[in-house]
C-alpha positions as CSV (number, residue, x, y, z in Angstrom):
1,M,0.0,0.0,0.0
2,D,1.3,3.5,-1.1
3,I,1.5,6.6,1.4
4,K,-1.5,8.1,-0.4
5,S,-3.9,5.3,-0.3
6,A,-2.9,4.4,3.4
7,V,-3.3,8.4,4.3
8,I,-6.5,8.6,2.8
9,L,-7.8,5.3,4.0
10,A,-7.0,6.2,7.7
11,V,-8.6,9.7,7.5
12,V,-11.7,7.9,6.2
13,Q,-11.6,5.7,9.0
14,G,-10.7,8.6,11.6
15,L,-13.5,10.6,10.5
16,T,-16.3,8.2,9.7
17,E,-15.6,6.1,12.9
18,F,-17.1,9.0,15.1
19,L,-19.1,11.3,12.6
20,P,-22.3,9.1,12.2
21,V,-22.0,8.4,8.6
22,S,-20.5,4.8,9.0
23,S,-16.7,3.7,8.7
24,S,-17.4,0.5,7.3
25,G,-19.8,1.7,4.4
26,H,-17.1,4.6,3.7
27,L,-13.9,2.2,3.8
28,V,-16.0,-0.4,1.1
29,I,-16.6,2.5,-1.3
30,V,-13.1,4.2,-1.0
31,R,-11.4,1.0,-1.3
32,E,-13.3,0.2,-4.3
33,L,-12.6,3.6,-5.8
34,L,-8.6,3.3,-4.9
35,H,-8.5,-0.2,-6.1
36,V,-7.0,-0.9,-2.8
37,E,-7.4,-4.9,-1.6
38,E,-7.9,-5.7,1.8
39,A,-5.8,-3.7,4.0
40,L,-2.7,-5.5,6.0
41,L,-3.9,-6.8,9.2
42,S,-1.3,-4.5,10.8
43,F,-2.9,-1.6,9.4
44,D,-6.5,-2.2,10.7
45,V,-4.9,-2.7,14.2
46,L,-2.9,0.4,14.2
47,M,-6.0,2.5,12.8
48,H,-8.2,0.9,15.4
49,L,-5.6,1.9,17.9
50,G,-5.4,5.6,16.5
51,T,-9.3,6.3,17.0
52,L,-9.1,4.9,20.2
53,I,-6.1,7.2,21.2
54,S,-8.4,9.9,20.0
55,V,-11.3,9.0,22.4
56,F,-8.9,8.9,25.0
57,L,-7.6,12.5,24.3
58,V,-11.1,13.9,24.1
59,F,-12.5,12.2,27.2
60,R,-9.7,11.7,29.0
61,E,-11.2,12.8,32.4
62,D,-14.3,10.6,31.9
63,V,-12.1,7.7,30.9
64,K,-10.2,8.2,34.2
65,A,-13.1,8.5,36.4
66,L,-14.6,5.4,34.7
67,I,-11.7,3.2,35.2
68,N,-11.6,4.5,39.0
69,A,-15.3,3.7,39.2
70,T,-15.1,0.1,37.7
71,V,-12.0,-0.5,40.2
72,G,-13.9,1.0,43.1
73,I,-17.0,-1.3,42.2
74,A,-14.3,-4.6,42.1
75,V,-12.9,-3.6,45.3
76,D,-16.0,-3.2,47.2
77,I,-17.5,-6.5,45.9
78,F,-14.1,-8.3,47.0
79,H,-14.5,-7.0,50.5
80,G,-17.9,-8.2,50.8
81,G,-20.3,-5.2,49.8
82,C,-23.4,-6.2,47.4
83,I,-23.2,-5.2,43.9
84,R,-26.2,-2.9,44.0
85,S,-24.8,-0.8,46.8
86,A,-21.2,-0.9,45.1
87,V,-22.9,0.4,42.2
88,S,-25.0,3.0,43.5
89,K,-22.1,5.1,45.3
90,D,-21.8,7.3,42.7
91,G,-22.8,8.5,38.9
92,Y,-19.7,7.3,37.6
93,R,-20.2,3.8,38.7
94,K,-23.7,3.3,37.4
95,V,-22.2,4.7,34.0
96,A,-19.3,2.1,34.1
97,I,-22.0,-0.7,34.6
98,F,-24.0,0.5,32.0
99,I,-21.4,1.0,29.2
100,I,-20.3,-2.6,30.1
101,I,-24.0,-3.9,29.7
102,A,-24.5,-2.1,26.5
103,S,-21.4,-3.6,25.3
104,V,-22.8,-6.8,25.6
105,P,-25.2,-6.9,22.5
106,A,-22.5,-6.0,20.1
107,A,-20.3,-8.6,21.0
108,V,-23.1,-11.4,20.7
109,M,-24.5,-10.2,17.5
110,G,-21.0,-9.9,15.8
111,M,-20.3,-13.5,16.8
112,V,-23.7,-14.8,15.4
113,F,-23.9,-12.9,12.5
114,K,-20.1,-12.8,11.6
115,P,-20.6,-15.1,8.3
116,L,-23.7,-12.7,7.0
117,V,-21.4,-9.5,7.5
118,Y,-18.9,-11.0,5.7
119,M,-21.4,-11.5,2.9
120,L,-22.9,-8.0,3.3
121,F,-19.2,-6.2,3.0
122,S,-19.1,-7.3,-0.6
123,S,-22.1,-6.0,-1.5
124,K,-22.3,-2.2,-2.8
125,L,-26.0,-2.7,-2.8
126,A,-26.0,-3.5,0.8
127,V,-24.0,-0.8,1.9
128,G,-26.3,1.8,-0.1
129,I,-29.3,0.3,1.6
130,F,-28.0,0.4,5.2
131,L,-26.6,3.9,4.6
132,V,-30.2,5.1,4.0
133,A,-31.0,3.4,6.8
134,T,-28.6,5.2,9.2
135,G,-29.9,8.8,7.6
136,T,-33.7,7.8,8.7
137,V,-32.5,6.9,12.1
138,L,-30.5,10.1,12.7
139,W,-33.5,12.1,11.0
140,L,-35.6,10.4,14.1
141,G,-33.2,10.8,16.4
142,E,-33.2,14.6,16.0
143,F,-37.1,14.8,15.6
144,F,-38.1,12.6,18.7
145,S,-35.1,13.9,20.9
146,K,-36.5,15.0,24.5
147,G,-33.2,15.4,26.5
148,R,-34.5,14.7,29.9
149,I,-32.0,12.3,31.7
150,R,-28.3,12.2,32.0
151,P,-26.4,8.7,31.6
152,A,-26.5,7.9,35.1
153,D,-30.3,8.0,35.2
154,L,-30.6,5.3,32.7
155,T,-32.3,2.1,33.3
156,L,-31.0,-1.6,32.5
157,W,-33.4,-1.5,29.6
158,K,-32.3,1.6,28.2
159,A,-28.7,0.8,28.3
160,L,-29.7,-2.5,26.3
161,C,-31.3,-0.6,23.8
162,I,-28.5,1.5,22.9
163,G,-26.3,-1.6,23.0
164,I,-28.8,-3.6,20.5
165,A,-28.8,-0.5,18.2
166,Q,-24.6,-0.7,18.4
167,G,-24.8,-4.3,17.5
168,F,-26.9,-3.5,14.3
169,A,-23.7,-1.2,13.4
170,I,-21.9,-4.3,12.3
171,A,-23.9,-4.3,8.7
172,P,-21.7,-1.9,6.3
173,G,-23.2,1.4,5.8
174,F,-25.1,1.4,9.1
175,S,-23.3,4.0,11.4
176,R,-22.3,2.7,15.1
177,S,-22.4,6.4,16.4
178,G,-25.2,7.5,14.7
179,A,-27.6,4.2,16.0
180,T,-26.2,4.9,19.5
181,I,-26.3,8.6,19.6
182,S,-29.9,8.6,18.0
183,T,-31.1,5.5,20.6
184,G,-29.5,7.6,23.3
185,L,-31.8,10.3,22.3
186,F,-34.7,8.2,21.8
187,V,-34.4,6.9,25.5
188,G,-34.4,10.5,26.9
189,L,-30.6,11.3,27.3
190,C,-29.4,15.2,26.6
191,K,-28.0,15.9,23.4
192,E,-24.4,16.1,24.9
193,D,-24.7,13.2,27.0
194,A,-26.1,11.1,24.4
195,A,-23.0,11.9,22.2
196,R,-20.6,11.4,25.1
197,F,-22.0,8.1,26.1
198,S,-21.7,6.9,22.6
199,F,-18.3,7.8,22.2
200,L,-17.5,6.1,25.8
201,L,-19.3,3.2,24.8
202,S,-17.0,3.0,21.3
203,I,-13.9,2.2,23.8
204,P,-14.9,-1.7,24.7
205,V,-15.8,-1.8,21.0
206,I,-12.8,-0.8,19.1
207,L,-10.7,-2.5,22.0
208,G,-12.4,-5.5,21.7
209,A,-12.0,-5.3,17.9
210,G,-8.5,-4.7,17.8
211,I,-7.9,-7.6,20.3
212,L,-9.4,-9.8,17.8
213,E,-7.1,-8.7,15.3
214,L,-4.1,-9.3,17.3
215,R,-5.2,-13.1,17.6
216,D,-3.5,-13.5,14.5
217,V,0.4,-14.0,15.0
218,D,1.6,-11.9,12.3
219,A,-0.8,-8.9,13.2
220,L,2.2,-6.6,14.3
221,R,4.7,-7.7,11.3
222,F,5.0,-5.0,8.5
223,A,5.5,-5.6,5.2
224,I,8.7,-4.8,3.6
225,G,8.0,-1.1,2.5
226,S,4.9,-0.4,4.5
227,R,6.2,1.0,7.9
228,V,6.3,4.6,6.5
229,P,2.6,4.7,5.1
230,I,1.3,2.8,8.0
231,L,3.1,5.2,10.4
232,L,1.8,8.2,8.6
233,A,-1.9,6.7,8.6
234,F,-1.7,6.0,12.2
235,I,-0.9,9.7,13.0
236,A,-3.7,10.7,10.6
237,S,-6.2,8.4,12.4
238,I,-5.6,9.9,15.5
239,A,-5.8,13.6,13.9
240,S,-9.1,12.7,11.9
241,G,-10.5,11.1,15.0
242,Y,-10.0,13.6,17.3
243,L,-11.6,16.1,14.7
244,A,-14.6,14.1,13.9
245,I,-15.6,13.9,17.9
246,R,-15.3,17.4,18.0
247,L,-17.4,17.8,15.0
248,V,-20.1,15.6,16.5
249,L,-20.1,17.0,20.0
250,T,-20.8,20.5,18.0
251,A,-23.5,18.9,15.7
252,V,-25.1,17.5,18.4
253,K,-25.2,20.6,20.7
254,R,-26.7,22.8,17.4
255,R,-29.1,20.0,16.5
256,K,-27.6,19.3,13.4
257,L,-27.6,15.6,13.2
258,T,-30.3,16.3,10.1
259,V,-27.2,17.5,8.3
260,F,-25.4,13.8,8.6
261,A,-28.8,12.3,7.5
262,V,-29.3,14.4,4.3
263,Y,-25.5,13.3,3.5
264,T,-25.9,9.4,4.0
265,W,-29.6,9.4,2.1
266,I,-27.9,11.0,-0.9
267,L,-24.7,8.8,-0.4
268,G,-27.0,5.7,0.0
269,I,-28.9,6.3,-3.0
270,A,-25.8,7.3,-5.2
271,V,-24.1,3.8,-4.1
272,I,-27.5,1.8,-4.7
273,I,-27.4,3.6,-8.2
274,W,-23.7,2.6,-8.5
275,S,-24.4,-1.0,-7.8
276,V,-26.9,-1.5,-10.2
277,I,-25.4,0.0,-13.4
């Protein structure tokens, strides 16, 4: 892979990982346009790591608080405390548990529907259809947004709803951030909190995907001549991911999710037409 293709793919990955427009759908389209075959496993691993770092940079205080909260829950339970009292001590402990709960559906759906997902990735028609679906979900989330509760006020069922929405994002063209932000708005989260919960929820998903890819013994071996393109792409994924998160936070705050809805509708229809002709 040359430097130009690597950096373009990294920027697309970083931006669309967090912009509610579907990273998987855009990567299918861009790889087709650039005539790039499936990327090296080492490339995919580092791109996931780059986007993960961008989440840590933007939400470093939240991440630190959630880690402390999770450790605190474990310590309290180890010393004989009941789970309910250990979790209910503060808001971050509740949010940490909700993130864990909401991460389960995506893992289960990913394992169950893995063969189907591989098949869908080879279909531009499927990508186009799911892009249109993403736009519809974004529009509905903006339309029905009420913004009454904070993440610590979620219920088990509401956290699971957000997690199930995230699970559907295994389909190429269906945006993970779009699905989780919109569902967060459906269940009553404030606009900024819906986006923040979505990005924090991405940490287990991105981390899990990276770990699964690392199971390949050659995951961290770089092909000759690929080290510089991959390093530059890694830096580009961090920078573009950071920018994308900031853009989404601003868009949600200003009620501009419909802009992304229109974009995914137009792109989805264009991809459907492309697949047909």
